[in-house]
C-alpha positions as a Markdown table, in Angstrom:
| # | Residue | x | y | z |
|---|---|---|---|---|
| 1 | Phe | -94.4 | 158.9 | -8.7 |
| 2 | Lys | -95.6 | 156.4 | -11.3 |
| 3 | Arg | -93.2 | 157.7 | -13.9 |
| 4 | Ser | -90.3 | 157.5 | -11.4 |
| 5 | His | -91.3 | 154.0 | -10.5 |
| 6 | Glu | -91.3 | 152.9 | -14.1 |
| 7 | Ala | -87.9 | 154.5 | -14.7 |
| 8 | Leu | -86.5 | 152.6 | -11.7 |
| 9 | Gln | -87.8 | 149.4 | -13.1 |
| 10 | Val | -86.2 | 150.1 | -16.5 |
| 11 | Arg | -82.9 | 150.8 | -14.8 |
| 12 | Glu | -83.2 | 147.7 | -12.7 |
| 13 | Asn | -83.7 | 145.6 | -15.8 |
| 14 | Ile | -80.6 | 147.2 | -17.4 |
| 15 | Leu | -78.5 | 146.4 | -14.4 |
| 16 | Leu | -79.7 | 142.8 | -14.3 |
| 17 | Ser | -78.9 | 142.4 | -17.9 |
| 18 | Arg | -75.4 | 143.9 | -17.3 |
| 19 | Val | -74.9 | 141.4 | -14.4 |
| 20 | Asp | -75.7 | 138.5 | -16.8 |
| 21 | Glu | -73.1 | 139.9 | -19.3 |
| 22 | Ile | -70.5 | 140.2 | -16.6 |
| 23 | Glu | -71.1 | 136.7 | -15.4 |
| 24 | Lys | -70.8 | 135.3 | -18.9 |
| 25 | Glu | -67.6 | 137.3 | -19.4 |
| 26 | Tyr | -66.2 | 136.0 | -16.1 |
| 27 | Asn | -66.9 | 132.4 | -17.1 |
| 28 | Ser | -65.3 | 132.9 | -20.4 |
| 29 | Lys | -62.1 | 134.4 | -18.8 |
| 30 | Thr | -62.0 | 131.5 | -16.3 |
| 31 | Gln | -62.0 | 129.0 | -19.2 |
| 32 | Glu | -59.2 | 131.0 | -20.8 |
| 33 | Met | -57.3 | 130.9 | -17.6 |
| 34 | Asn | -57.7 | 127.1 | -17.3 |
| 35 | Lys | -56.6 | 126.7 | -20.9 |
| 36 | Leu | -53.5 | 128.8 | -20.2 |
| 37 | Val | -52.5 | 126.8 | -17.2 |
| 38 | Glu | -53.1 | 123.5 | -19.1 |
| 39 | Ala | -51.0 | 124.8 | -22.0 |
| 40 | Leu | -48.1 | 125.8 | -19.7 |
| 41 | Asn | -48.1 | 122.5 | -17.9 |
| 42 | Lys | -48.1 | 120.6 | -21.2 |
| 43 | Glu | -45.2 | 122.7 | -22.5 |
| 44 | Met | -43.2 | 122.1 | -19.3 |
| 45 | Lys | -43.8 | 118.4 | -19.5 |
| 46 | Gln | -42.7 | 118.4 | -23.2 |
| 47 | Cys | -39.6 | 120.5 | -22.2 |
| 48 | Glu | -38.6 | 117.9 | -19.5 |
| 49 | Glu | -39.0 | 115.1 | -22.0 |
| 50 | Asn | -36.9 | 116.8 | -24.7 |
| 51 | Leu | -34.2 | 117.9 | -22.3 |
| 52 | Ser | -34.1 | 114.9 | -20.0 |
| 53 | Asp | -30.3 | 114.9 | -20.0 |
| 54 | Asn | -30.0 | 118.5 | -18.9 |
| 55 | Lys | -30.2 | 120.1 | -15.5 |
| 56 | Leu | -33.7 | 121.7 | -15.3 |
| 57 | Thr | -33.7 | 124.3 | -12.6 |
| 58 | Asp | -36.6 | 126.3 | -11.3 |
| 59 | Val | -38.6 | 126.1 | -14.5 |
| 60 | Thr | -41.8 | 125.1 | -12.8 |
| 61 | Glu | -41.5 | 127.9 | -10.3 |
| 62 | Ile | -40.6 | 130.5 | -12.9 |
| 63 | Val | -43.7 | 129.7 | -15.0 |
| 64 | Arg | -45.9 | 129.8 | -11.9 |
| 65 | Thr | -44.4 | 133.1 | -11.0 |
| 66 | Ala | -45.2 | 134.3 | -14.4 |
| 67 | Ile | -48.8 | 133.3 | -14.0 |
| 68 | Asp | -49.1 | 135.1 | -10.7 |
| 69 | Glu | -47.5 | 138.3 | -12.0 |
| 70 | Lys | -49.8 | 138.4 | -15.1 |
| 71 | Ile | -53.0 | 137.1 | -13.6 |
| 72 | Arg | -54.7 | 140.5 | -13.4 |
| 73 | Glu | -53.6 | 141.5 | -16.9 |
| 74 | Leu | -55.0 | 138.2 | -18.2 |
| 75 | Ile | -58.4 | 138.7 | -16.6 |
| 76 | Ala | -58.6 | 142.2 | -17.9 |
| 77 | Asp | -58.3 | 140.9 | -21.5 |
| 78 | Thr | -61.1 | 138.9 | -23.0 |
| 79 | Asp | -59.2 | 137.8 | -26.2 |
| 80 | Thr | -56.1 | 136.2 | -24.7 |
| 81 | Ser | -53.8 | 134.1 | -26.9 |
| 82 | Ile | -50.7 | 132.2 | -25.9 |
| 83 | Glu | -47.6 | 131.6 | -27.9 |
| 84 | Phe | -44.4 | 129.7 | -27.2 |
| 85 | Glu | -41.1 | 130.3 | -28.9 |
| 86 | Trp | -37.9 | 128.3 | -28.7 |
| 87 | Asp | -34.5 | 129.9 | -29.2 |
| 88 | Asn | -31.0 | 128.5 | -29.8 |
| 89 | Leu | -28.9 | 130.8 | -27.7 |
| 90 | Phe | -25.4 | 129.5 | -28.4 |
| 91 | Glu | -23.7 | 127.3 | -31.0 |
| 92 | Thr | -23.0 | 124.8 | -28.2 |
| 93 | Gly | -26.6 | 123.7 | -28.3 |
| 94 | Ile | -27.9 | 125.4 | -25.1 |
| 95 | Glu | -31.6 | 125.9 | -25.4 |
| 96 | Gln | -34.1 | 128.0 | -23.5 |
| 97 | Leu | -37.8 | 127.7 | -22.9 |
| 98 | Gly | -38.4 | 130.8 | -25.0 |
| 99 | Ser | -40.6 | 133.8 | -24.5 |
| 100 | Ile | -44.1 | 133.1 | -23.4 |
| 101 | Lys | -46.3 | 135.7 | -25.1 |
| 102 | Leu | -49.9 | 136.8 | -24.4 |
| 103 | Asn | -51.5 | 138.6 | -27.3 |
| 104 | Gly | -48.0 | 139.1 | -28.8 |
| 105 | Glu | -46.6 | 140.8 | -25.7 |
| 106 | Thr | -43.7 | 139.0 | -24.0 |
| 107 | Met | -44.9 | 137.8 | -20.5 |
| 108 | Ile | -41.6 | 136.2 | -19.3 |
| 109 | Ser | -38.4 | 134.6 | -20.6 |
| 110 | Pro | -37.6 | 131.8 | -18.2 |
| 111 | Thr | -34.1 | 130.9 | -17.1 |
| 112 | Ile | -31.5 | 129.3 | -19.4 |
| 113 | Ile | -31.0 | 125.6 | -18.8 |
| 114 | Phe | -27.3 | 124.7 | -18.9 |
| 115 | Pro | -26.4 | 121.1 | -19.7 |
| 116 | Pro | -23.9 | 119.8 | -17.2 |
| 117 | His | -21.1 | 119.5 | -19.8 |
| 118 | Val | -21.4 | 123.0 | -21.3 |
| 119 | Lys | -20.1 | 126.3 | -19.8 |
| 120 | Pro | -22.0 | 129.5 | -20.4 |
| 121 | Val | -20.6 | 131.9 | -23.0 |
| 122 | Val | -19.6 | 135.3 | -21.7 |
| 123 | Pro | -18.7 | 138.5 | -23.6 |
| 124 | Asp | -15.0 | 138.9 | -24.4 |
| 125 | Tyr | -13.9 | 142.4 | -23.4 |
| 126 | Lys | -10.5 | 141.8 | -25.0 |
| 127 | Thr | -12.0 | 141.7 | -28.5 |
| 128 | Lys | -14.4 | 144.5 | -27.5 |
| 129 | Gln | -17.4 | 142.2 | -28.2 |
| 130 | Leu | -20.3 | 144.1 | -26.6 |
| 131 | Pro | -23.1 | 142.4 | -24.6 |
| 132 | Thr | -26.8 | 142.9 | -24.9 |
| 133 | Ala | -28.1 | 146.1 | -23.3 |
| 134 | Tyr | -30.9 | 145.2 | -20.9 |
| 135 | Cys | -33.6 | 147.9 | -20.9 |
| 136 | Cys | -34.7 | 148.6 | -17.3 |
| 137 | Lys | -36.4 | 151.9 | -16.8 |
| 138 | Lys | -35.9 | 154.2 | -13.8 |
| 139 | Ser | -38.5 | 153.4 | -11.3 |
| 140 | Ser | -41.8 | 155.4 | -11.1 |
| 141 | Glu | -43.5 | 156.2 | -7.8 |
| 142 | Gln | -45.4 | 152.9 | -8.1 |
| 143 | Lys | -42.1 | 150.9 | -8.1 |
| 144 | Ser | -43.3 | 148.7 | -11.0 |
| 145 | Pro | -41.6 | 145.3 | -11.5 |
| 146 | Gly | -38.6 | 145.5 | -13.7 |
| 147 | Glu | -38.0 | 149.2 | -12.9 |
| 148 | Leu | -34.9 | 150.3 | -11.0 |
| 149 | Asn | -34.0 | 153.2 | -8.8 |
| 150 | Tyr | -30.3 | 153.5 | -8.1 |
| 151 | Ala | -29.3 | 149.9 | -8.8 |
| 152 | Cys | -26.0 | 149.3 | -6.9 |
| 153 | Gly | -25.2 | 145.6 | -6.6 |
| 154 | Ile | -25.4 | 142.7 | -9.0 |
| 155 | Ala | -24.8 | 139.0 | -8.6 |
| 156 | Ile | -25.4 | 136.0 | -10.9 |
| 157 | His | -26.5 | 132.5 | -9.9 |
| 158 | Tyr | -24.1 | 130.2 | -11.6 |
| 159 | Lys | -26.6 | 127.3 | -12.1 |
| 160 | Thr | -29.6 | 129.2 | -13.5 |
| 161 | Gly | -27.9 | 132.3 | -14.9 |
| 162 | Asn | -30.4 | 134.5 | -13.1 |
| 163 | Ile | -29.3 | 138.0 | -12.3 |
| 164 | Tyr | -30.0 | 139.4 | -8.8 |
| 165 | Val | -29.9 | 143.3 | -8.6 |
| 166 | Thr | -30.1 | 145.4 | -5.5 |
| 167 | Asp | -32.7 | 148.1 | -6.3 |
| 168 | Thr | -31.4 | 150.3 | -3.6 |
| 169 | Asp | -33.8 | 153.3 | -3.4 |
| 170 | Asn | -36.8 | 151.0 | -3.9 |
| 171 | His | -35.5 | 148.9 | -0.9 |
| 172 | Arg | -35.8 | 145.5 | -2.7 |
| 173 | Val | -33.9 | 143.0 | -4.8 |
| 174 | Gln | -35.1 | 142.3 | -8.3 |
| 175 | Val | -34.3 | 139.1 | -10.2 |
| 176 | Phe | -34.0 | 138.9 | -14.0 |
| 177 | Ser | -33.3 | 136.0 | -16.4 |
| 178 | Cys | -29.9 | 136.1 | -18.1 |
| 179 | Asn | -31.5 | 137.7 | -21.2 |
| 180 | Gly | -33.0 | 140.5 | -19.1 |
| 181 | Gly | -36.5 | 139.3 | -18.6 |
| 182 | Tyr | -38.1 | 140.2 | -15.2 |
| 183 | Leu | -38.7 | 137.2 | -12.9 |
| 184 | Phe | -39.6 | 138.3 | -9.4 |
| 185 | Lys | -38.6 | 140.6 | -6.5 |
| 186 | Phe | -38.2 | 140.3 | -2.7 |
| 187 | Ser | -38.0 | 143.0 | -0.1 |
| 188 | Glu | -38.4 | 141.5 | 3.4 |
| 189 | Lys | -36.4 | 143.6 | 5.9 |
| 190 | Met | -34.7 | 145.7 | 3.3 |
| 191 | Asn | -33.3 | 149.2 | 4.1 |
| 192 | Glu | -31.2 | 150.5 | 1.2 |
| 193 | Pro | -29.7 | 147.2 | 0.0 |
| 194 | Val | -26.3 | 147.7 | -1.7 |
| 195 | Gly | -23.9 | 144.7 | -1.8 |
| 196 | Ile | -25.0 | 141.3 | -2.9 |
| 197 | Cys | -23.5 | 137.9 | -3.5 |
| 198 | Ile | -24.7 | 134.3 | -3.9 |
| 199 | Ser | -23.2 | 131.2 | -2.5 |
| 200 | His | -24.5 | 127.6 | -2.0 |
| 201 | Asn | -28.0 | 128.7 | -3.0 |
| 202 | Lys | -28.1 | 131.5 | -0.4 |
| 203 | Val | -28.3 | 135.2 | -1.2 |
| 204 | Phe | -26.4 | 137.6 | 1.1 |
| 205 | Val | -27.3 | 141.3 | 1.0 |
| 206 | Thr | -25.8 | 144.3 | 2.9 |
| 207 | Gln | -28.3 | 146.9 | 4.1 |
| 208 | Leu | -26.6 | 150.3 | 3.9 |
| 209 | Ser | -28.9 | 152.3 | 6.2 |
| 210 | Gly | -30.0 | 149.2 | 8.1 |
| 211 | His | -26.3 | 148.5 | 9.1 |
| 212 | Cys | -26.8 | 144.8 | 8.8 |
| 213 | Ile | -26.4 | 141.7 | 6.7 |
| 214 | Asn | -29.4 | 139.6 | 5.5 |
| 215 | Met | -29.4 | 136.0 | 4.3 |
| 216 | Tyr | -32.1 | 134.9 | 1.9 |
| 217 | Glu | -33.1 | 131.8 | 0.0 |
| 218 | Leu | -32.9 | 132.0 | -3.8 |
| 219 | Glu | -36.6 | 132.6 | -3.9 |
| 220 | Gly | -36.3 | 135.6 | -1.6 |
| 221 | Lys | -37.4 | 134.2 | 1.7 |
| 222 | Leu | -35.5 | 135.8 | 4.6 |
| 223 | Ile | -33.5 | 133.2 | 6.6 |
| 224 | Lys | -31.5 | 135.4 | 9.0 |
| 225 | Ser | -30.4 | 139.0 | 9.6 |
| 226 | Val | -27.4 | 140.0 | 11.7 |
| 227 | Gly | -26.1 | 143.4 | 12.7 |
| 228 | Ser | -26.9 | 146.9 | 14.0 |
| 229 | Glu | -25.3 | 150.3 | 13.9 |
| 230 | Gly | -22.1 | 150.4 | 15.9 |
| 231 | Asn | -18.4 | 149.5 | 15.9 |
| 232 | Arg | -18.4 | 146.4 | 18.0 |
| 233 | Arg | -18.2 | 142.8 | 16.7 |
| 234 | Ala | -21.0 | 142.0 | 14.3 |
| 235 | Gln | -22.0 | 145.7 | 14.2 |
| 236 | Phe | -21.7 | 147.8 | 11.1 |
| 237 | Asn | -21.4 | 151.4 | 10.0 |
| 238 | Tyr | -22.6 | 151.5 | 6.4 |
| 239 | Pro | -21.7 | 148.1 | 5.0 |
| 240 | Leu | -21.0 | 148.0 | 1.3 |
| 241 | Gly | -19.6 | 145.1 | -0.8 |
| 242 | Leu | -19.3 | 141.5 | 0.4 |
| 243 | Asp | -18.1 | 138.1 | -0.8 |
| 244 | Val | -18.1 | 134.5 | 0.3 |
| 245 | Ser | -14.9 | 132.3 | 0.5 |
| 246 | Asp | -15.0 | 129.1 | -1.4 |
| 247 | Arg | -12.5 | 127.6 | 1.0 |
| 248 | Asn | -14.6 | 127.8 | 4.2 |
| 249 | Asn | -17.8 | 129.6 | 3.3 |
| 250 | Asn | -16.9 | 132.6 | 5.5 |
| 251 | Ile | -18.5 | 135.9 | 4.5 |
| 252 | Tyr | -16.2 | 139.0 | 4.1 |
| 253 | Val | -18.0 | 142.3 | 4.5 |
| 254 | Cys | -16.8 | 145.9 | 3.8 |
| 255 | Asp | -17.6 | 147.7 | 7.0 |
| 256 | Cys | -16.9 | 151.0 | 5.3 |
| 257 | Tyr | -17.1 | 153.7 | 8.0 |
| 258 | Asn | -15.6 | 151.4 | 10.7 |
| 259 | His | -12.6 | 151.1 | 8.3 |
| 260 | Arg | -12.4 | 147.3 | 8.4 |
| 261 | Ile | -13.4 | 144.0 | 6.8 |
| 262 | Gln | -15.6 | 141.9 | 9.1 |
| 263 | Ile | -15.5 | 138.2 | 8.6 |
| 264 | Leu | -18.6 | 136.1 | 9.5 |
| 265 | Thr | -19.3 | 132.4 | 9.4 |
| 266 | Glu | -21.8 | 130.9 | 7.0 |
| 267 | Glu | -24.3 | 131.1 | 9.9 |
| 268 | Leu | -23.6 | 134.9 | 10.1 |
| 269 | Lys | -21.8 | 134.6 | 13.4 |
| 270 | Tyr | -18.8 | 136.8 | 14.0 |
| 271 | His | -15.4 | 135.2 | 13.1 |
| 272 | Ser | -12.7 | 137.8 | 12.8 |
| 273 | Met | -11.6 | 141.2 | 11.3 |
| 274 | Leu | -9.2 | 142.2 | 8.6 |
| 275 | Gly | -7.5 | 145.5 | 7.8 |
| 276 | Ile | -7.6 | 147.2 | 11.2 |
| 277 | Asp | -5.4 | 150.4 | 11.1 |
| 278 | Leu | -4.8 | 149.9 | 7.4 |
| 279 | Leu | -8.1 | 150.3 | 5.5 |
| 280 | Lys | -9.7 | 153.7 | 5.3 |
| 281 | Tyr | -13.0 | 153.3 | 3.4 |
| 282 | Pro | -13.3 | 149.7 | 2.1 |
| 283 | Arg | -15.8 | 149.6 | -0.7 |
| 284 | Asp | -15.7 | 146.1 | -2.2 |
| 285 | Val | -14.0 | 142.8 | -1.5 |
| 286 | Lys | -13.3 | 139.6 | -3.4 |
| 287 | Val | -12.0 | 136.3 | -2.1 |
| 288 | Thr | -10.1 | 133.7 | -4.2 |
| 289 | Arg | -8.6 | 130.5 | -3.0 |
| 290 | Asp | -5.3 | 132.1 | -2.1 |
| 291 | Arg | -6.0 | 135.8 | -1.9 |
| 292 | Val | -8.3 | 138.5 | -0.5 |
| 293 | Leu | -8.6 | 141.7 | -2.5 |
| 294 | Val | -10.0 | 144.9 | -1.0 |
| 295 | Leu | -10.9 | 148.0 | -2.9 |
| 296 | Asp | -10.2 | 151.0 | -0.7 |
| 297 | Gly | -11.8 | 154.3 | -1.7 |
| 298 | Ser | -9.3 | 156.7 | -0.2 |
| 299 | Asp | -6.6 | 156.7 | -2.9 |
| 300 | Pro | -8.0 | 154.6 | -4.6 |
| 301 | Cys | -6.0 | 151.4 | -4.2 |
| 302 | Met | -6.3 | 147.7 | -3.9 |
| 303 | Phe | -5.0 | 145.9 | -0.9 |
| 304 | Val | -4.0 | 142.2 | -1.4 |
| 305 | Phe | -3.9 | 139.8 | 1.4 |
| 306 | Asn | -2.9 | 136.1 | 1.4 |
| 307 | Ser | -5.1 | 133.3 | 2.7 |
| 308 | Asp | -3.7 | 133.9 | 6.2 |
| 309 | His | -4.8 | 137.5 | 6.0 |
| 310 | Val | -1.2 | 138.8 | 5.8 |
| 311 | Leu | -0.8 | 141.9 | 3.5 |
| 312 | Thr | 1.3 | 141.0 | 0.5 |
| 313 | Asn | 0.7 | 143.9 | -2.0 |
| 314 | Arg | -0.8 | 147.3 | -2.5 |
| 315 | Leu | -1.9 | 148.0 | -6.0 |
| 316 | Ile | -2.5 | 151.5 | -7.2 |
| 317 | Thr | -5.3 | 150.9 | -9.8 |
| 318 | Ile | -5.6 | 154.4 | -11.4 |
| 319 | Gly | -5.4 | 153.4 | -15.0 |
| 320 | Asp | -2.9 | 154.5 | -17.7 |
| 321 | Asp | -4.7 | 157.8 | -18.2 |
| 322 | Lys | -4.2 | 158.6 | -14.5 |
| 323 | Gln | -7.8 | 159.6 | -14.3 |
| 324 | Thr | -9.6 | 156.9 | -12.3 |
| 325 | Asn | -12.4 | 158.7 | -10.6 |
| 326 | Asn | -14.3 | 157.0 | -7.7 |
| 327 | Pro | -14.2 | 153.3 | -8.4 |
| 328 | Leu | -16.8 | 151.5 | -6.4 |
| 329 | Cys | -16.9 | 147.8 | -7.3 |
| 330 | Phe | -14.8 | 145.2 | -8.9 |
| 331 | Asp | -14.8 | 141.5 | -9.8 |
| 332 | Ile | -12.2 | 139.0 | -10.9 |
| 333 | Asp | -12.3 | 136.9 | -14.1 |
| 334 | Arg | -11.0 | 133.4 | -14.7 |
| 335 | Glu | -7.5 | 134.7 | -15.4 |
| 336 | Tyr | -7.5 | 136.7 | -12.1 |
| 337 | Asn | -7.7 | 140.0 | -13.9 |
| 338 | Ile | -9.4 | 142.8 | -12.0 |
| 339 | Ile | -12.5 | 144.3 | -13.7 |
| 340 | Met | -13.4 | 147.6 | -12.0 |
| 341 | Ser | -16.3 | 150.0 | -12.5 |
| 342 | Asp | -15.4 | 153.7 | -12.5 |
| 343 | Tyr | -18.4 | 155.8 | -11.3 |
| 344 | Tyr | -17.6 | 159.3 | -12.5 |
| 345 | Asn | -15.6 | 158.3 | -15.6 |
| 346 | His | -18.6 | 156.2 | -16.8 |
| 347 | Cys | -16.3 | 153.3 | -17.8 |
| 348 | Val | -14.9 | 150.0 | -16.8 |
| 349 | Tyr | -11.1 | 149.3 | -16.3 |
| 350 | Val | -9.4 | 145.9 | -16.6 |
| 351 | Phe | -6.2 | 145.4 | -14.7 |
| 352 | Asn | -3.9 | 142.3 | -14.4 |
| 353 | Gln | -2.8 | 140.8 | -11.1 |
| 354 | Glu | 0.0 | 143.3 | -10.8 |
| 355 | Gly | -2.4 | 146.3 | -11.2 |
| 356 | Glu | -1.4 | 147.1 | -14.8 |
| 357 | Gln | -4.1 | 148.3 | -17.0 |
| 358 | Ile | -4.8 | 145.9 | -20.0 |
| 359 | His | -8.1 | 147.3 | -21.2 |
| 360 | Lys | -10.7 | 150.0 | -20.8 |
| 361 | Phe | -14.1 | 150.2 | -22.3 |
| 362 | Gly | -17.2 | 152.4 | -22.1 |
| 363 | Lys | -18.0 | 156.1 | -22.1 |
| 364 | Glu | -20.8 | 158.3 | -20.9 |
| 365 | Gly | -24.1 | 157.7 | -22.7 |
| 366 | Gln | -27.2 | 155.5 | -22.9 |
| 367 | Gly | -26.3 | 153.3 | -25.9 |
| 368 | Ile | -24.9 | 149.8 | -25.9 |
| 369 | Gly | -21.4 | 149.8 | -24.4 |
| 370 | Glu | -22.0 | 153.2 | -22.8 |
| 371 | Phe | -22.6 | 153.9 | -19.1 |
| 372 | Tyr | -23.8 | 156.5 | -16.7 |
| 373 | Arg | -22.1 | 156.2 | -13.3 |
| 374 | Pro | -21.7 | 152.4 | -13.3 |
| 375 | Phe | -21.7 | 150.8 | -9.9 |
| 376 | Gly | -22.0 | 147.0 | -9.4 |
| 377 | Ile | -20.2 | 144.6 | -11.6 |
| 378 | Ala | -20.2 | 140.8 | -11.9 |
């Protein structure tokens, strides 16, 4: 009994010593945390002073989000260092608060700040200039940030350049900076999100299995949700693509298995319908100032309506090689060309306003400029 008692005392002393070590380590990490926050605040202040003539958007929130996302990793590392890098992105002088690094590992790349007089530079498909390939892994069972599982829709916020992606099988939307750095995610009331668009600082998302349309703030807070499964007004049967009109802010939704386009007001109230007895399986829709274009998956073909919703044209967008295979989404560039993803041909077609092919790029693969079943496009 005496020997056991002595052994317990020794063990108690060891544990008390370990508690002291842990407390000292905790205090040290707390000091490092405070230094990190102070350094970030100082850098943001300097950024605002240096770029006082520019439109600074969401920088503070992005950095705070970075701290929240990395807080646990920071605490788990006793030798934390911080590093800031500034990068000139384009010859026009657009600058970015560069990568924030912890121990040499990139923590976050905040959003690009566009000066009011400068337009963003985009890849030119006509000269076959290839964009950067953003490396997002297929999601694991843990659904880690930045990992995707069947990403279907994509939209870009025109002010910040942030990229919103519907991570369909993970039932969430993930947001990345324009250079591919993960920013944040949101998932309130998500059930297989597919289509996504952004208008007037609001994010609209179709829920495939939820048979509804959700409206969120840019930061991911749910504002409103409308719809249920059915074929009545403001009911949906597997909604897919959607778009917002710049003329009146109405929302056009592809109500795929109800074979129609439903039009909602900006408050998500029912307004009208389009394409009754004409559309078979509408997949995507885009609205310009004078036209409404609907990609129908039956042929496939593109129905063109004027601003009064009168059918004016029907484009057979099958490509010069006559092998268009299951196009799912499309977008329109500044010259009103139609840029369309082809799911099974692993490529992207570009058509003019008359439906004539002017370009095609991509092939099956995982390299830059290669695709595997491309879906959303923006």
